[in-house]
NUMIFI-83117 format. One line per 5 residues: their letters; for each residue x, y, z of C-alpha. Coordinates in nm, 4 decimals. Layout:
A> X,Y,Z; ... $
end
This chain:
MSTPS> 3.7950,10.2357,-2.4283; 3.8402,10.5797,-2.2776; 3.5851,10.6945,-2.0202; 3.5419,11.0229,-1.8339; 3.5604,10.8404,-1.4992 $
ANTRA> 3.8594,10.6159,-1.5565; 3.9502,10.5962,-1.1876; 3.6023,10.4757,-1.0968; 3.6155,10.2220,-1.3797; 3.9417,10.0959,-1.2360 $
QAIEL> 3.7801,10.0773,-0.8938; 3.4936,9.8690,-1.0308; 3.7407,9.6262,-1.1886; 3.9427,9.6104,-0.8679; 3.6292,9.5340,-0.6656 $
AARHY> 3.5431,9.2542,-0.9058; 3.8967,9.1105,-0.8900; 3.8904,9.1242,-0.5096; 3.5756,8.9113,-0.5135; 3.7995,8.6218,-0.6163 $
TSGAF> 4.1124,8.6930,-0.4123; 3.9038,8.7372,-0.0952; 3.7580,8.3879,-0.1272; 3.4024,8.5176,-0.1694; 3.3674,8.3796,-0.5224 $
LEILN> 3.4751,8.0295,-0.4182; 3.2370,8.0315,-0.1231; 2.9404,8.1261,-0.3423; 3.0350,7.8898,-0.6235; 3.0785,7.6003,-0.3809 $
RRVAQ> 2.7297,7.6614,-0.2430; 2.5853,7.6602,-0.5943; 2.7784,7.3551,-0.7115; 2.6611,7.1635,-0.4033; 2.3025,7.1869,-0.5288 $
RTESP> 2.2356,6.8794,-0.7417; 2.0516,7.0433,-1.0264; 2.0769,6.7550,-1.2750; 1.8127,6.8263,-1.5374; 1.8433,6.4760,-1.6949 $
NPDCV> 1.7608,6.3256,-1.3529; 1.3842,6.2928,-1.2899; 1.4508,6.2916,-0.9138; 1.5825,6.6507,-0.9216; 1.2546,6.8392,-0.9656 $
VPLRD> 1.2830,7.0101,-0.6262; 1.6534,7.1108,-0.6508; 1.5932,7.2590,-0.9967; 1.3153,7.4819,-0.8656; 1.4995,7.5649,-0.5434 $
YLLLE> 1.8055,7.6853,-0.7310; 1.5896,7.9578,-0.8828; 1.3873,8.0448,-0.5741; 1.6359,7.9961,-0.2893; 1.9696,8.0645,-0.4584 $
LQPTL> 1.9302,8.3065,-0.7483; 1.6245,8.5053,-0.6492; 1.7675,8.6352,-0.3160; 2.0944,8.7246,-0.4931; 1.9122,8.9164,-0.7642 $
QALGF> 1.6773,9.0908,-0.5227; 1.9778,9.2120,-0.3224; 2.1033,9.3703,-0.6474; 1.7757,9.5560,-0.6991; 1.5969,9.3159,-0.9324 $
TCRLV> 1.2327,9.2223,-0.9234; 1.1839,8.8527,-0.9970; 0.9060,8.6381,-1.1346; 0.8945,8.2594,-1.1476; 0.7533,8.1533,-1.4837 $
DNPQP> 0.5914,7.8165,-1.5432; 0.7499,7.6277,-1.8297; 0.5205,7.6247,-2.1347; 0.5992,7.2537,-2.1663; 0.4133,7.0680,-1.8893 $
GKPPL> 0.6342,6.8854,-1.6429; 0.9484,7.0793,-1.7322; 1.1359,7.3037,-1.4848; 1.0262,7.6667,-1.4429; 1.2203,7.9745,-1.5511 $
LFAQR> 1.3094,8.2888,-1.3596; 1.2642,8.6332,-1.5146; 1.4437,8.9185,-1.3380; 1.4521,9.2860,-1.4278; 1.6174,9.5965,-1.2905 $
IEDPA> 1.4637,9.9076,-1.4491; 1.6325,10.2353,-1.3571; 1.4500,10.4387,-1.6226; 1.2330,10.3059,-1.9084; 1.4002,10.5609,-2.1366 $
LLTLL> 1.7447,10.4060,-2.0848; 1.9064,10.1363,-2.2969; 1.8028,9.7857,-2.1888; 2.0310,9.4816,-2.1885; 1.8972,9.1238,-2.1772 $
SYGHG> 2.1122,8.8458,-2.0324; 2.0746,8.4735,-1.9736; 2.2099,8.1839,-1.7710; 2.1189,7.8296,-1.6780; 2.1486,7.6618,-1.3408 $
DVTRG> 2.0972,7.3015,-1.4451; 2.3853,7.0612,-1.5017; 2.4417,6.7220,-1.6619; 2.4568,6.4098,-1.4465; 2.7313,6.4109,-1.1880 $
QDELW> 2.8970,6.0782,-1.2830; 3.0190,6.0735,-0.9238; 3.2289,5.7553,-0.9395; 3.4371,5.8648,-1.2398; 3.6090,6.1768,-1.1036 $
QAGTG> 3.9802,6.1794,-1.0220; 4.0941,6.1358,-0.6620; 4.0489,6.4457,-0.4490; 3.7676,6.5896,-0.6625; 3.3976,6.5293,-0.7054 $
PWQVS> 3.0950,6.6785,-0.8758; 2.9180,6.8339,-0.5762; 3.1884,7.0443,-0.4151; 3.4476,7.2817,-0.5540; 3.8019,7.1451,-0.5304 $
VKDGR> 4.0929,7.3750,-0.6143; 4.3834,7.1891,-0.7726; 4.6635,7.3110,-1.0015; 4.4833,7.6309,-1.0940; 4.1552,7.4526,-1.1684 $
LYGRG> 3.8222,7.4701,-0.9878; 3.6699,7.1228,-1.0155; 3.2976,7.0556,-0.9766; 2.9875,6.9934,-1.1826; 2.8645,7.3241,-1.3235 $
TADNK> 3.1834,7.5197,-1.2560; 3.2235,7.5751,-1.6305; 2.8693,7.5032,-1.7469; 2.7068,7.7304,-1.6347; 2.7079,7.8102,-1.2618 $
GQHSI> 3.0620,7.9449,-1.2671; 2.9952,8.1614,-1.5702; 2.6801,8.3298,-1.4426; 2.8399,8.3651,-1.0989; 3.1211,8.5667,-1.2603 $
NLAAL> 2.8740,8.8017,-1.4274; 2.6624,8.8507,-1.1144; 2.9738,8.9294,-0.9105; 3.0916,9.1799,-1.1723; 2.7488,9.3416,-1.1724 $
EAVLQ> 2.7627,9.3801,-0.7952; 3.1061,9.5425,-0.8191; 2.9833,9.7990,-1.0728; 2.6767,9.8804,-0.8642; 2.9012,9.9395,-0.5655 $
ARQGR> 3.1373,10.1620,-0.7645; 2.8463,10.3627,-0.9072; 2.6724,10.4033,-0.5702; 2.3813,10.1795,-0.6616; 2.3117,10.2758,-1.0243 $
LGFNL> 2.4127,10.1087,-1.3489; 2.3141,10.3704,-1.6048; 2.1139,10.1146,-1.8053; 1.8322,9.8658,-1.7516; 1.9026,9.4961,-1.7171 $
KIIFE> 1.6798,9.1916,-1.7650; 1.7899,8.8318,-1.7087; 1.6399,8.4939,-1.7981; 1.7495,8.1894,-1.5995; 1.6392,7.8437,-1.7100 $
MSEEV> 1.6879,7.4982,-1.5572; 1.6737,7.2630,-1.8553; 1.9457,7.3734,-2.0990; 2.1262,7.0400,-2.0649; 1.8200,6.8580,-2.2004 $
GSPGL> 1.7588,7.0914,-2.4937; 1.5961,7.3957,-2.3276; 1.2375,7.2690,-2.3627; 0.9949,7.5585,-2.3364; 1.2520,7.8371,-2.3563 $
EQACR> 1.1670,7.9403,-2.7111; 0.7932,7.9437,-2.6376; 0.8497,8.1334,-2.3111; 1.0331,8.4002,-2.5091; 0.7485,8.4194,-2.7618 $
DNAEE> 0.4824,8.4343,-2.4920; 0.6659,8.7036,-2.2939; 0.8272,8.9034,-2.5737; 0.6979,9.2355,-2.4411; 0.8279,9.1710,-2.0897 $
LAADL> 1.1658,9.0642,-2.2302; 1.1968,9.3508,-2.4787; 1.5487,9.4946,-2.4870; 1.8004,9.6685,-2.7113; 2.0945,9.4301,-2.6796 $
FLASD> 2.1820,9.0822,-2.5557; 2.4921,8.9686,-2.3665; 2.5510,8.6415,-2.1813; 2.8222,8.3908,-2.0973; 2.8298,8.0220,-2.1863 $
GPRVR> 3.0474,7.7932,-2.3934; 3.4258,7.8150,-2.4296; 3.6856,8.0601,-2.5508; 3.8658,7.9534,-2.8641; 4.1598,7.8616,-2.6358 $
HDVPT> 4.2298,7.9009,-2.2635; 4.4671,8.1961,-2.3140; 4.2687,8.3783,-2.5856; 3.9909,8.6155,-2.4672; 3.7017,8.5504,-2.6999 $
LFLGS> 3.3614,8.6767,-2.8064; 3.1202,8.4821,-3.0230; 2.8152,8.6153,-3.2036; 2.5932,8.3090,-3.2327; 2.6296,7.9353,-3.2608 $
RGVCQ> 2.6218,7.6529,-3.5056; 2.2863,7.4815,-3.5121; 2.2317,7.1152,-3.4371; 1.9819,6.8587,-3.5580; 1.9832,6.5107,-3.4054 $
FRLTL> 1.8462,6.2125,-3.5935; 1.8300,5.8365,-3.5495; 1.8794,5.5696,-3.8162; 1.7314,5.2303,-3.7284; 1.7013,4.8963,-3.9011 $
DTGNG> 1.5090,4.6150,-3.7328; 1.4890,4.2999,-3.9436; 1.2313,4.1348,-3.7216; 1.4497,3.8242,-3.7075; 1.5849,3.8776,-3.3577 $
NRHSG> 1.9402,3.7553,-3.2886; 2.0258,3.4532,-3.5023; 2.3271,3.2178,-3.4942; 2.5911,3.3557,-3.7297; 2.6907,3.0110,-3.8519 $
NWGGI> 2.3455,2.8700,-3.9083; 2.2099,3.1834,-4.0753; 2.5107,3.3915,-4.1845; 2.5086,3.4781,-4.5537; 2.1364,3.4289,-4.6083 $
ITNPA> 1.9741,3.6831,-4.3729; 2.0238,4.0592,-4.3497; 2.2823,4.1864,-4.1024; 2.1406,4.5270,-3.9991; 2.4770,4.6488,-3.8649 $
IVISH> 2.6300,4.6146,-4.2102; 2.3367,4.7905,-4.3763; 2.3432,5.0784,-4.1272; 2.7187,5.1160,-4.1762; 2.6761,5.1497,-4.5507 $
ALASL> 2.3904,5.3954,-4.5057; 2.6251,5.6125,-4.3014; 2.8980,5.5730,-4.5641; 2.6635,5.7262,-4.8219; 2.6409,6.0412,-4.6072 $
VSPSG> 2.9991,6.0945,-4.4911; 3.3403,5.9822,-4.6150; 3.5972,5.7820,-4.4133; 3.7725,6.1144,-4.3405; 3.4618,6.2969,-4.2189 $
QLLAD> 3.3802,6.4879,-4.5404; 3.0097,6.5379,-4.6039; 2.8954,6.3586,-4.9198; 2.5264,6.4522,-4.9294; 2.4753,6.7980,-5.0806 $
FMRPA> 2.1739,6.8761,-4.8594; 2.3993,6.8535,-4.5524; 2.6688,7.0802,-4.6882; 2.6842,7.4503,-4.5958; 2.6459,7.7471,-4.8237 $
PMSEA> 2.9800,7.8874,-4.9471; 3.1689,8.0606,-4.6675; 3.1844,8.4374,-4.7041; 3.5245,8.6021,-4.7087; 3.4272,8.8049,-4.4004 $
VATLV> 3.3671,8.4865,-4.2004; 3.6732,8.3114,-4.3438; 3.8900,8.6081,-4.2443; 3.7693,8.5860,-3.8829; 3.8250,8.2118,-3.8404 $
RDLPV> 4.0951,8.1088,-4.0888; 4.3985,8.1538,-3.8621; 4.2457,8.0885,-3.5196; 4.4677,7.8983,-3.2730; 4.2571,7.5865,-3.2148 $
GGESF> 4.3951,7.3137,-2.9880; 4.7638,7.2325,-2.9602; 4.7860,7.2288,-2.5803; 4.8853,6.9196,-2.3813; 4.5336,6.8889,-2.2391 $
DPQLN> 4.3599,6.9198,-2.5781; 4.2627,6.6218,-2.7954; 4.4915,6.5375,-3.0866; 4.3767,6.7128,-3.4025; 4.3609,6.5303,-3.7342 $
PAWGE> 4.4530,6.7736,-4.0153; 4.3209,6.5272,-4.2737; 3.9742,6.5088,-4.1132; 3.6751,6.6983,-4.2486; 3.6360,6.9265,-4.5464 $
PGLSV> 3.9594,6.9347,-4.7509; 4.1279,7.2637,-4.8294; 4.0080,7.4430,-4.5170; 4.1980,7.5480,-4.2075; 4.1115,7.4059,-3.8655 $
GEKLF> 3.9322,7.7275,-3.7742; 3.7289,7.7262,-4.0951; 3.6237,7.3658,-4.0365; 3.5223,7.4217,-3.6737; 3.3446,7.7565,-3.6959 $
GCNTL> 3.2493,7.8018,-4.0607; 3.1492,7.4586,-4.1838; 2.8998,7.1751,-4.1253; 2.9851,6.8382,-3.9788; 2.8066,6.5062,-3.9279 $
EVVGL> 2.8986,6.3165,-3.6128; 2.7898,5.9735,-3.4885; 2.7281,6.0081,-3.1146; 2.5739,5.6665,-3.0499; 2.5990,5.3281,-3.2213 $
SAGST> 2.4544,4.9910,-3.1217; 2.4220,4.6406,-3.2632; 2.4828,4.3289,-3.0605; 2.7406,4.3594,-2.7812; 3.1167,4.4080,-2.7813 $
VKVIG> 3.1355,4.3290,-2.4084; 2.9472,4.0008,-2.3853; 2.9977,3.8742,-2.7368; 2.7734,3.6058,-2.8740; 2.8053,3.4444,-3.2148 $
AIPGR> 2.4819,3.5880,-3.3442; 2.3708,3.8225,-3.6193; 2.1913,4.1077,-3.4405; 1.8297,4.1612,-3.5282; 1.8512,4.5339,-3.4840 $
AEMVC> 2.1074,4.8113,-3.5451; 2.0808,5.1790,-3.4633; 2.2887,5.4930,-3.4719; 2.2291,5.8439,-3.3407; 2.3801,6.1249,-3.5468 $
QLRFV> 2.4115,6.4994,-3.5062; 2.4411,6.7439,-3.7903; 2.6181,7.0593,-3.6690; 2.5543,7.3377,-3.9172; 2.6156,7.7057,-3.9793 $
AGTQW> 2.3628,7.9741,-4.0677; 2.2048,7.9295,-4.4105; 2.1704,7.5492,-4.3917; 1.8192,7.4218,-4.4713; 1.8031,7.1980,-4.1669 $
QSLAD> 1.4230,7.2062,-4.1305; 1.3919,6.9807,-4.4357; 1.6523,6.7306,-4.3100; 1.3994,6.4513,-4.2467; 1.2593,6.4629,-4.6007 $
NLRRH> 1.6029,6.4943,-4.7575; 1.7377,6.1999,-4.5565; 1.4426,5.9839,-4.6592; 1.4885,6.0639,-5.0283; 1.8645,6.0103,-5.0054 $
LDGHG> 1.8422,5.6732,-4.8332; 1.5695,5.5516,-5.0670; 1.7778,5.6583,-5.3641; 2.0726,5.4563,-5.2364; 1.8765,5.1385,-5.1733 $
FEAVQ> 1.8231,5.1794,-4.7987; 1.4422,5.1896,-4.8007; 1.4262,4.9649,-4.4920; 1.6310,5.2043,-4.2768; 1.4005,5.4139,-4.0607 $
VQVEG> 1.4697,5.7850,-4.0027; 1.3603,5.9699,-3.6908; 1.4554,6.3373,-3.6541; 1.4647,6.4228,-3.2835; 1.4771,6.8007,-3.3017 $
GYAAT> 1.7394,7.0701,-3.2892; 1.8347,7.4367,-3.2679; 1.8662,7.6893,-3.5474; 2.2055,7.8373,-3.6340; 2.2590,8.2078,-3.5613 $
RLDPQ> 2.5257,8.4631,-3.6435; 2.5321,8.8395,-3.5807; 2.7030,9.0582,-3.8406; 3.0599,9.1121,-3.7101; 3.0324,9.4769,-3.8204 $
HPWVG> 2.7428,9.5449,-3.5838; 2.8281,9.8300,-3.3408; 2.7559,9.6118,-3.0369; 3.0357,9.3761,-3.1421; 3.2914,9.6547,-3.1646 $
FVRES> 3.1769,9.8045,-2.8352; 3.2173,9.4777,-2.6410; 3.5445,9.3924,-2.8103; 3.7016,9.7294,-2.7283; 3.5765,9.7239,-2.3695 $
VSTSL> 3.7089,9.3743,-2.2955; 4.0402,9.4455,-2.4656; 4.0819,9.7622,-2.2564; 4.0049,9.5763,-1.9324; 4.2435,9.2878,-2.0024 $
GEPVT> 4.5139,9.4778,-2.1881; 4.5258,9.2294,-2.4755; 4.3508,9.1585,-2.8063; 4.0126,8.9853,-2.8133; 3.9226,8.7251,-3.0750 $
VLPNL> 3.5768,8.7455,-3.2330; 3.4130,8.4263,-3.3599; 3.1175,8.4567,-3.5991; 2.9625,8.1652,-3.4115; 3.0430,7.9029,-3.1522 $
GGTIP> 3.1344,7.5598,-3.2845; 2.8823,7.4060,-3.0450; 2.5176,7.4929,-3.0001; 2.3341,7.7056,-2.7448; 1.9753,7.8388,-2.7546 $
NHCFA> 2.0824,8.1706,-2.9057; 1.8002,8.1549,-3.1608; 1.5568,8.2340,-2.8769; 1.7210,8.5735,-2.8359; 1.8428,8.6449,-3.1908 $
DVLGL> 1.5446,8.5183,-3.3894; 1.2475,8.5164,-3.1506; 1.3301,8.8398,-2.9640; 1.5217,8.9990,-3.2522; 1.8250,9.1071,-3.0487 $
PTVWL> 2.1901,9.1634,-3.1464; 2.3634,8.8825,-2.9554; 2.7179,8.8790,-2.8190; 2.8521,8.6088,-2.5861; 3.1502,8.6552,-2.3532 $
PHSYP> 3.2581,8.3006,-2.2544; 3.4352,8.2326,-1.9257; 3.5536,7.8793,-2.0030; 3.7778,7.6948,-2.2510; 3.7449,7.3911,-2.4819 $
SCQQH> 3.9113,7.1339,-2.2511; 3.7046,7.2204,-1.9407; 3.5540,6.8673,-1.9419; 3.1962,6.9948,-1.9389; 2.9474,6.7054,-1.9590 $
APDEH> 3.2263,6.4712,-1.8456; 3.4021,6.3730,-1.5220; 3.6482,6.6334,-1.3891; 3.4604,6.9384,-1.5189; 3.6538,7.2457,-1.4141 $
LLESI> 3.7001,7.6192,-1.4482; 4.0442,7.7792,-1.4761; 4.1343,8.0291,-1.2045; 4.3046,8.2468,-1.4663; 3.9829,8.2708,-1.6686 $
VEQGL> 3.7753,8.3492,-1.3581; 4.0063,8.6386,-1.2776; 3.9965,8.7683,-1.6344; 3.6226,8.7137,-1.6591; 3.5502,8.9216,-1.3498 $
KAAAG> 3.7587,9.2088,-1.4852; 3.6153,9.1860,-1.8370; 3.2527,9.1732,-1.7230; 3.2956,9.4532,-1.4702; 3.4623,9.6770,-1.7279 $
LFWDL> 3.1901,9.6021,-1.9795; 2.9046,9.6767,-1.7383; 3.0812,9.9993,-1.6423; 3.1302,10.1053,-2.0057; 2.7725,10.0227,-2.0930 $
GEHAA> 2.6470,10.2571,-1.8219; 2.8934,10.5267,-1.9244; 2.8084,10.5151,-2.2959; 2.4527,10.3762,-2.3033; 2.3020,10.6796,-2.4766 $
SLRGS> 2.5578,10.6985,-2.7587; 2.5517,10.3210,-2.8062; 2.1750,10.3230,-2.8316; 2.1953,10.5982,-3.0902; 2.4348,10.3906,-3.3008 $
LG> 2.1845,10.1047,-3.3143; 1.9538,10.3076,-3.5394 $
end
């Protein structure tokens, strides 16, 4: 992207890059990772609040933001932080987002020389809980913002608002309602944030939304308790067998969806063109792909980013560790339907009940435990082209655009509730081990992320008026 002040743009990118080479980024990230902001841990109420008030708020205030701590609309859940930097109400306004909470540390499971609560640098990786999800990612963007402010002598050329939450890892309770309740305060023209992974570690990526997710539980309790498999086998119901067959009526042995109400709408050619030939996996640190798994006739990219999938994420009946010769009295599985835009997921509970009843599984109980809507911005939207060109110019290489992330983030709060065009610039990669031991961020992606974000913030200030005009 050409700009009238190319030298100053280059200076902003250099300042951002120097933030890493000087050691400043690692020092800040280490301080943030050291704060045990485990949202699934009920003992972390104080650290979750302190991360907003004592860590992020001073940083944002130093960058010229005014901040407001917002009580979570759901009682007992962590607060949110709203920050805004208004240079001129007439200017274009960008909304951004980040989360400071992390999953449980799993301290005892990390490899030697690393741990969840300090940053360890090893073989080009920055290990620590939250390095990839999401402390490292929002730290990159804040550092890039500081570099642009320095290069522009304290002005951005646009307004910026940011939402930080502390409960994304437990489903973002209250975030959607907070956006509804404060829609006027959060009003903006565009949305940009960083979370989730690139399509691959060496492929700069943008994504425009995410697949949705709906979690449900199938349970069968016979009321018999555990009964000796010799004395009672063959004449009482084994709930594990029934549950297994209930699952088999929904998904094939190769992962193909069998129930029509779970299947996606036909994939548009525009989406198929974006995802058909994407380079998914294939590295030594990636899991082994199964080309025969999932919907037949589709490429790996089409399956991951353009299709629906049903996954079993929890399964219990009896014990495989301390085996006893007994028929279990109860069996249960937890499933997640990952789905693309256009799927009628709100009616999943009713459809599951009708399906199971129709297949003879009336005794199997269904409990839908909630989910997120799927979102997807039109790839032809001018904001997409603007970000893509800016990032490509900063990094000197092509940028891949995904119609949506394969995973799920609370993008519906910004796309649907606030009505914003949403683009995400991820600073991680699929094998970062988020939610697992040995979570890490790649040094190479940090360096690229700082340059990409700085260049984008610079370009937004340089071209805010013309970009706003193109939005209609």
